[in-house]
N, C-alpha and C positions, 0 to 999 in steps of 0.2 A: 775069568779064566780059571775055573775050579780045576784042581789037579795040577796047576802050574808048578814047576819046580821052584819058582820064586816066592810065591805066597799062596795061602789058602783063603778062600772066601766062603762064608756060610751065612745064610739069612734064615730067620725063623719068624713066622707070623705069630704074634702073641695077643692075648687079651689086653685091654686098656683099663687097669684098675683105677687110674687117676689121670686126668680129671674126668669127671662124669660127662657123659654125652649130654647134649642139649638140643632142644628143638626136635628136628626130624633125624638127628644123628643118634644111633643106638650103640650100645656096647655089646661085646660078645658076652653071652650069658644065657640063662634059661629062656627057652622060647625063641631064641635068635640063632639062626644057622650062620656060622662064621663064613666069611669069604675064603675061597681056596685059590692058591696061586696056579694059574695056567701056564704062564710064561714069565721067566725071569731074565733080566739083563743084568749081568754082574759087573760091578764097577771095577775099574783097574786102579792100581796104586797111582797116586800122583808122583811125579818125579822126585820131589823132596822126601816124601814118605818112603819111597822105595830106596833112595840113597841112604836114608838114616835108619832103615830097617824098623820103621815104626809099627808097633802092634797095639791092638786094643779092641774094645767092643763099643760100637756105636749104636745108640738107641734112637730110632725115629718114631714119631707119632704120625699116623696118617689117618685119613678118612678114605675108605674104599666106597666109591659112589655106586649108584644103581647100574652103571654101565661097566662096572668092574675095573675102574681106573683109580689109581692113588692120587688124591688131591689134598690140599691143605697140609703139606708135609712140614713138620716141625722137628727140629733136633732137640731131643730131651737130654742126651748125654753125648757131647761131642768128643772127637779125637783130635781134630785140627789137622794141620799139615796138608790141607787140601782134600782129605779123605771124606769129610762131611759133605762137601759139594759134589764129589764124585758119586757118593752113595745116593744123594738126593736125585741127581740127574738120572741115574740108573733106575731107581724105583719109580720115577715118573713114567717109565716105559713098560713097567710090569703090567701084565694082564691077569685079571682075577675072574673067577666065577663069583658074582656078587653074593653077599650075605642076604638072608631072607628072614622075614617074619610073616606068619600067616600066609606063607606061599608066595609073597611078593618081594621083589628085590628092594633092599633098603640100604641107606648109608650106614656104614659101620665104622666106629672109632676103634682103632687098633694100634699096636706098636710093632715095630720090626727091630729085631736085634741082628746087627751085622758084625761078624767077627773077622777081623783082619789078623792073620797070623803068618809068620815065616816058619816053615818046617825046620826043625832042628835047633831053633833058637829058644833059650829059656823064656818062660812067661809066667808071671805070678797071677794065676787065676783068681785067688782069694782077694788080692788087692784090687783087681779089675772089677770083680763083683761088688766090692764095697764102693768103688768109685761110681759105678753106674747106678747102684741103688741110691747113693747120696744125691746124684744129679737128678734122677727121676723124682725123688721125694722133694727136692728143693724146687723143681719146676712146678710141682703140684701145689706147694705152699705159696708160691709167688702169684699164682693165678687167682683172679677174683671170682671165677665161676666154679671153683672146686667145692664139692659137697662137704658138709661137716664130717661125714664118715670117712671120706678120702683124706681130709685134713688130719683126722685122728690117726689114720693109718700111716700117714707120712711122718707125723710127730713120733710115733712109735718106732718107725724105721730109723729115724735120727737117733733116738735114745738107744736102740739096739746097737747101732754103729758106734755110738759113743762108748758103750760098754765094751765093745770090741777094740776100743782105743784107736779108732780111725781118726786121724788128726782133724780133718775138716769138721767132722761131727762133734768131736770133743770141744772144739772151739765154738761151734754154733750153739750147742746145748749149754755150754758154759755162759755164753752171752745171754741166752734166754733166761738162765737162772739168775743172773745178776740183775736183770730188769723185770723179771716176772712175766716176760712174754711167752705165751704158749704153755708154760710149765709153772709149777709153784715157785715163787720167788725164794731164792736162797743164795744171796750174793757171795757168801764165804765159800760154799761148795762150788758155785759157778766159777769163781776166780781160780780155784784149784784145778778145774778142768782146763781153763785157758792156759795155766802154767804148764800143765801136762802136754798140751798141744804144742806150746812153744818149745818144750824140751825135745820134741820130735821135729824141730825146725819147720813148723808150719808158719808161713809168713804172716798171715793176719794175726795170729796169736802173738808172735814176736812183736808186731806193731803195737798191739794192745799193751803188752808189758812195757815196751819202750816209752809209750806216752805216759804211763803211770810213773815210771822212774824219772822222766824228764820234768814232769809237772808236779811230782811229789804227791800223787793221789794213790791211795791204798798202799803202795810201796814207798819206802823212804826215797827222798830225792837223791838221784845219782846221775848227773848229766853225762858223765863219761860212759858209764855202763848202758844208760838209755840210748845214747847215740850209737854205741856199738851194736846194740840189738836192732835199732832202727835201720842201720846200714845193712845188717844181715837180712832183715826183712825185705829191704829194697833189692838186694842182690838176688833174693829168691823170687823176685818178680812181683812183689807186692806194690800195687799202684798207690795205695794209701801212704805207704812208707816213702815211696819215691816223691809223691807230691809234698808230703810233710817236710822232707829234707830240702826239696827245691825251695819251698817257702821259707824255711829256716835260714838257708844260706843267702837267699836273695835279700831278706830283711835284716840278717845279722842278729837274730834274737838268741842271745846266750852263746853265740859262736861268732867268729870273725865273718864279716860280710864277704862272700866269694861268689860273684856273679857267674863266673865260668862253671863253678861247681853246681850252682843252682840250675844253669842251663842243662847240664848233663843229667840231673835228676828229672827235670821237667821233660827232657827228651825221652827218657825211658817210659814214663807213663803216657806221654803223648803218643808214642808208638803203639800203646795198647788201646788207643782210641778214646782216652779220657779227655773230654772236651775242655775242662778247666785247665788241664796241663797243656793242651794245644794252645789255648788262649794265652796262658802265662808265658810260655816259651816264645810265642809270637810277639808279645810285648817286649820281651828282653831283646829279641833280634831286631825288632823295629826301632827301638830307642837306643841301640848301641851306637856309640860315637864312631864316626868313620866307617859305617857298616858297608861291606861290599854288596854288590848287586845280588849275589846269590842268597845272602841272608835276608834281603828285602823280599825277594820272590818267595823264599821259604816261609817267611812270616805271613805273607798273604795267603799262601796255601794252607797254613795252620789256622788262620782266621776263618777261611772258608770251611775247613773241616769242622771246626767248633761251631760255626754258624749252622751247618747242616744238622747239628744235634740240638739246634734251637737254644744255644747259649746266648742270652740277650746281649751281654757285653761284647760278644764277638761279632754280632750281626751288623752293627753300625760300622765298625772298623772294616769288616770284610767288604761291605758295600762301597764304602768310600775308597778304599785302596784298590779294589778291583777295577773301579772306573778309571784309575790312573795308569793301569798297565798298558804296555805296548802289545801289539799282537804276538810278538815273539815271547814276551814275558807271560802272556796268558797261556800259551802252549806249554811253557816251562812249568807254570803252576799246575796245570792239569796232569803233567807227568809226575811232578813231585807228590801230588795228593795220592797217587797209587803206591808211592814208595815210603811215605812217612808213617803209615800204619801197617803193622804186621797182621797178616791174615791168619 
């Protein structure tokens, strides 16, 4: 609904600098005529995104096939709040004039930038450009079929973002320097960048500092300060920190053993879809003395979720306990599985 008083939608068809096309899929470039949009279906805001006035830029990678349809849609830089799914569903309905090479229709690899905005509300364009550049580069580096040229380009993007003091890039480049991965090894400088990212309250960097303080590596051992930083990282949504604290309080390593607190931390990372957190929370619920039925059913739902991610230790328990469920409990499990993980 372009022009709506509630939000603005814009989409732009771009080239695909990474990853490289493969097989019969080509990229926009010399000798290749890019596809052109004939008809767009514009996505609507999801209810939660509309209610929270969520704004952002979504990057989708698509292949426009010889028939002028978008296929193999991949989210390179998500927004969340249901907007990614709304955009994918809309783009599937788009119609294109196919790209051509030597006069013949061909499959073209391209990206689409979708901008969700609320008129009149402030928006930090610079921060959003940094976020999307980081996500696109990270996706390129994760792929196994990315060309060396595209890898070099993505590494440079990360280094540029690091120089701009964008916290995720500061942390990532810092980690690369400490290990010598992708860049020249320089542990001292790498740790400086990690500390700078932590100073900007970037969760993974806070987690890294906290581990060093708790275990006395690089930094002097300081359990209290390390736990404070670890809790801060967990509060910021860091699943590594949430799991670390859950494990710490379950086992009582250096802190009093507190199973209830361990459950709370495991529940946080389980909600993010982390299989090992789902499994560990399931174990605590399953083995609790005098457990109520709701905890048992929730444990089975968690084992099934972890099993669906092929976590070996969860698969046997999920199979065994699922066989013991009543029909009513099975329905309850199915309902819980849609509620236990945040989308």
